[in-house]
C-alpha positions as CSV (number, residue, x, y, z in Angstrom):
1,M,39.7,88.2,103.1
2,E,42.6,89.2,101.5
3,E,43.8,91.2,104.4
4,E,42.9,88.6,107.1
5,R,44.9,86.3,105.1
6,S,47.9,88.7,105.1
7,R,47.5,89.1,108.9
8,S,47.3,85.2,109.2
9,G,50.2,84.9,107.7
10,Y,52.4,87.3,109.6
11,G,51.0,85.7,112.7
12,R,52.3,82.4,111.9
13,H,55.7,83.6,110.6
14,E,56.4,85.9,113.5
15,S,55.6,82.8,115.7
16,T,58.0,80.4,113.8
17,S,60.8,83.3,113.9
18,F,60.3,83.5,118.0
19,A,60.4,79.9,118.2
20,F,63.7,79.9,116.3
21,Y,64.7,82.3,118.6
22,R,63.9,80.6,121.5
23,A,65.5,77.4,120.2
24,V,69.0,79.4,119.7
25,R,68.5,81.0,123.0
26,D,67.8,77.8,124.9
27,L,71.3,76.1,123.0
28,L,69.1,73.0,121.3
29,P,71.1,70.8,119.3
30,V,72.6,71.9,116.0
31,W,71.1,69.4,114.1
32,L,67.3,70.5,115.3
33,L,68.5,74.3,114.7
34,E,69.3,73.5,110.9
35,E,65.7,71.6,110.4
36,M,64.2,74.2,112.1
37,R,65.8,77.0,109.8
38,A,65.5,74.8,106.7
39,T,61.8,73.9,107.1
40,E,59.7,76.0,109.4
41,A,61.5,79.2,110.9
42,L,60.5,82.2,108.6
43,H,60.8,85.5,109.5
44,W,58.9,88.8,108.0
45,E,60.6,91.4,105.7
46,E,59.7,94.8,105.4
47,D,58.3,94.8,101.8
48,G,56.0,92.1,103.2
49,R,57.6,89.0,102.0
50,A,58.3,85.7,104.6
51,R,62.3,84.7,104.4
52,A,64.1,81.7,105.6
53,F,66.8,82.9,107.9
54,A,70.0,82.9,106.1
55,P,73.2,81.8,107.9
56,C,74.4,85.2,108.3
57,E,70.8,85.8,110.4
58,A,71.0,82.4,112.4
59,L,74.7,83.5,113.4
60,L,73.5,86.7,114.8
61,Y,71.1,84.6,117.0
62,A,74.0,82.5,117.7
63,L,76.2,85.3,118.9
64,V,73.6,87.0,121.4
65,H,73.0,83.8,122.9
66,D,76.7,82.6,122.8
67,H,75.5,79.0,121.3
68,Q,79.4,78.1,120.1
69,A,78.6,74.9,118.5
70,Y,76.1,76.2,116.2
71,A,78.2,79.6,115.3
72,R,81.0,77.1,114.3
73,H,78.7,74.7,112.5
74,L,77.1,77.8,110.2
75,L,80.9,79.6,109.9
76,R,82.3,76.0,108.8
77,S,79.4,75.2,106.6
78,Y,78.7,78.4,105.2
79,P,82.4,80.3,105.6
80,S,80.9,83.1,103.2
81,R,77.2,83.1,103.4
82,A,78.1,83.2,107.4
83,L,79.4,86.7,107.0
84,E,77.1,88.5,104.6
85,A,75.4,91.2,106.0
86,P,71.7,90.5,107.2
87,S,68.4,91.4,105.3
88,P,67.2,95.3,106.5
89,S,65.0,93.4,109.0
90,F,67.7,92.5,111.0
91,R,69.2,96.1,110.9
92,C,68.8,99.1,113.1
93,C,68.4,101.4,110.5
94,A,68.2,101.9,106.8
95,C,71.5,102.5,106.4
96,T,72.5,100.2,103.5
97,D,76.5,101.0,103.3
98,A,77.2,99.6,106.6
99,A,79.3,96.6,107.3
100,A,77.9,93.3,108.3
101,P,77.5,93.3,112.1
102,H,78.9,90.2,113.2
103,L,82.4,91.5,114.4
104,A,81.1,94.4,116.6
105,L,78.7,92.1,118.0
106,A,80.9,89.5,119.1
107,V,83.2,92.1,120.6
108,R,80.2,94.1,122.5
109,H,78.9,90.8,124.3
110,E,82.7,89.4,124.4
111,R,82.0,86.2,122.3
112,V,85.7,85.4,122.2
113,A,85.6,81.9,121.3
114,I,82.8,83.1,118.5
115,L,85.0,85.5,117.2
116,G,88.0,83.4,116.9
117,V,86.1,80.9,114.3
118,M,84.8,84.3,112.6
119,L,88.2,85.2,111.9
120,E,89.2,81.9,110.9
121,A,86.4,81.9,108.1
122,A,87.5,85.3,107.1
123,A,91.0,84.1,106.1
124,D,89.3,82.5,103.4
125,L,87.6,85.5,101.9
126,S,89.4,87.4,98.8
127,E,91.7,90.4,100.3
128,D,89.2,93.0,99.5
129,E,86.3,91.4,100.9
130,R,88.3,90.1,104.0
131,R,89.8,94.1,104.6
132,A,85.8,95.3,104.1
133,F,85.0,92.8,106.6
134,L,87.6,93.6,109.4
135,D,87.5,97.4,109.0
136,G,83.8,97.9,107.8
137,H,82.2,100.6,109.6
138,G,79.0,100.3,111.7
139,C,75.6,102.1,110.9
140,M,74.9,105.7,111.6
141,H,73.6,105.1,115.0
142,S,76.7,103.5,116.3
143,G,78.9,106.4,115.1
144,G,80.4,104.3,111.9
145,K,82.3,102.6,114.4
146,S,84.3,99.2,113.3
147,A,85.0,96.7,115.5
148,L,88.1,98.2,116.7
149,H,86.2,100.8,117.8
150,V,83.9,98.8,119.8
151,A,86.7,96.8,121.2
152,C,88.3,100.0,122.6
153,E,85.7,101.9,123.9
154,L,84.3,98.9,125.7
155,A,88.0,98.1,127.0
156,R,87.6,94.2,125.6
157,A,91.0,93.2,125.2
158,E,91.0,89.8,124.1
159,C,88.8,90.8,121.2
160,L,91.4,93.4,120.5
161,L,94.4,91.6,120.2
162,A,92.6,89.0,118.0
163,L,91.1,91.6,116.0
164,L,94.7,93.1,115.5
165,A,96.2,89.8,115.3
166,N,94.2,88.9,112.1
167,G,94.8,92.1,110.3
168,A,92.5,94.7,111.2
169,C,93.7,97.9,110.9
170,P,94.4,100.2,113.8
171,Y,94.4,103.5,111.9
172,V,90.5,102.9,110.5
173,T,88.3,105.7,111.3
174,D,85.2,106.2,112.4
175,G,82.6,108.9,111.2
176,A,83.8,111.3,113.5
177,G,87.5,110.9,111.8
178,D,88.6,109.1,115.1
179,T,91.2,106.0,115.3
180,P,90.3,103.1,117.6
181,L,93.6,104.3,120.2
182,D,91.5,107.9,120.3
183,C,88.3,106.1,121.6
184,L,90.2,104.5,124.2
185,L,92.0,107.6,125.2
186,E,88.6,109.5,125.5
187,Q,87.5,106.3,127.8
188,I,90.8,106.8,130.2
189,E,90.2,110.7,129.6
190,R,86.6,110.2,130.9
191,S,87.4,107.5,133.6
192,G,90.2,109.3,135.5
193,D,91.6,106.6,135.2
194,A,90.9,105.0,138.7
195,D,92.1,101.7,139.5
196,G,90.3,98.4,138.7
197,D,89.8,95.8,136.1
198,D,87.9,98.2,133.8
199,A,91.3,100.4,134.1
200,R,93.5,97.3,133.9
201,A,91.8,96.2,130.7
202,R,91.9,99.7,129.2
203,R,96.0,99.5,129.4
204,A,96.1,96.4,128.0
205,C,94.4,97.7,125.1
206,L,96.7,100.4,125.1
207,G,99.7,98.1,125.3
208,Y,98.3,95.7,122.3
209,L,97.4,99.2,119.9
210,L,101.0,100.1,120.6
211,L,102.3,96.6,119.3
212,F,100.5,96.9,116.2
213,M,100.9,100.6,115.4
214,P,104.6,101.6,114.2
215,A,103.2,105.0,113.5
216,M,101.4,107.5,116.2
217,R,98.8,108.6,114.0
218,F,95.6,109.8,116.1
219,S,93.5,112.6,116.4
220,K,94.0,113.6,119.9
221,R,97.8,113.6,119.6
222,L,97.7,117.5,120.1
223,Q,95.4,117.3,122.8
224,L,98.5,115.0,124.7
225,L,101.1,117.7,123.8
226,E,99.0,120.6,124.9
227,D,98.3,119.0,128.2
228,A,101.3,116.8,129.4
229,A,101.2,116.9,132.9
230,R,97.9,115.6,132.9
231,W,98.0,113.1,130.2
232,T,101.3,111.9,132.0
233,R,99.4,111.3,134.8
234,L,97.0,109.3,133.3
235,L,98.7,107.3,130.9
236,G,102.2,106.8,132.6
237,E,105.8,108.7,131.7
238,R,106.7,106.1,129.3
239,A,103.7,105.4,127.6
240,Y,103.0,109.1,127.2
241,G,106.5,109.8,125.7
242,W,105.6,107.3,123.3
243,L,102.2,108.3,122.3
244,S,103.3,112.1,122.6
245,G,106.6,111.3,120.1
246,R,108.5,112.9,123.0
247,A,110.6,109.7,123.7
248,P,111.4,106.7,121.0
249,P,110.2,103.6,121.6
250,T,112.2,100.9,123.6
251,L,114.2,98.2,121.5
252,L,111.9,95.7,123.1
253,L,109.0,97.3,121.6
254,L,110.5,97.6,118.1
255,C,111.9,93.9,118.2
256,T,108.2,93.0,119.0
257,R,106.6,94.8,116.4
258,T,109.0,93.3,113.7
259,L,108.2,90.2,114.9
260,L,104.3,90.5,114.9
261,S,104.5,92.3,111.4
262,A,105.6,89.2,110.0
263,R,103.9,86.5,112.1
264,A,101.3,88.4,114.3
265,E,100.1,84.6,115.6
266,L,103.2,84.3,117.3
267,L,102.1,86.6,119.9
268,E,100.2,83.7,121.7
269,S,103.7,81.6,122.0
270,L,105.7,84.7,123.2
271,P,106.7,84.5,126.9
272,R,103.7,86.9,129.1
273,F,106.1,89.6,129.7
274,L,106.6,90.1,126.3
275,R,103.3,90.4,125.2
276,P,102.1,94.1,125.7
277,P,104.9,96.6,125.9
278,E,106.3,97.0,129.2
279,F,105.2,100.6,130.6
280,R,103.7,100.2,134.1
281,L,102.7,96.7,133.9
282,Q,103.6,95.6,137.1
283,Q,101.0,98.0,138.8
284,W,98.4,97.8,135.9
285,G,98.5,93.9,136.6
286,V,99.2,93.1,132.9
287,V,101.9,90.8,134.0
288,E,102.0,88.7,137.0
């Protein structure tokens, strides 16, 4: 009898959990979603307990389905709780030291608008909490990648710029000891780097990284030095010179770096031609 009641409860909670998921997916009004979350939507934990959806768990659904209004409500009503790590039932593995997945999920799904609101909310965290949120590593299945690594891997230039401008560290390493720049160079090497929108996005990412990396510290630097001809072809002569250390950065790049180190938000107000470094920008389509 007890087992039957347990199965019945599990089915009921699974039903309300799926109903809440569908309601977010269908972009239902915020007030209705919050009423469901507060009164009827429950999910089943691995320890056999039923729990209401926390703001951080509801935010995951809003990110997946790009429910911008609901994401804004959660982040502005519960700024710290919405950015917490979700319960184990929302994780892909038992890794307990992984960072909250919201930033990486926003980058993966290219939710630029929600990412901006998340970064605004993170500004109110303590310095240690904010640093852990921005530079936190993913679980073991992701290779311990940070949100910056994901942005470089998928060539999400807008997301990368937003993260860098809000203080994400360009020198953070993943589980293999690689920086986001290493991840980006691997993608450029793997692709060849053929023309097209993806190639232009990768070059834009490279430009943004160079703006926020005063020191060229990355694992692949020795490879660049050992195979100069191939990497020059892939990156262009000027970019290769900067990355390899064989050529000094231009005065324009140095001035822009200095400006952004003090007020990164000013990047949006700069003339378009000043935003990324100016190597091969015309043929890459980064400027008009």
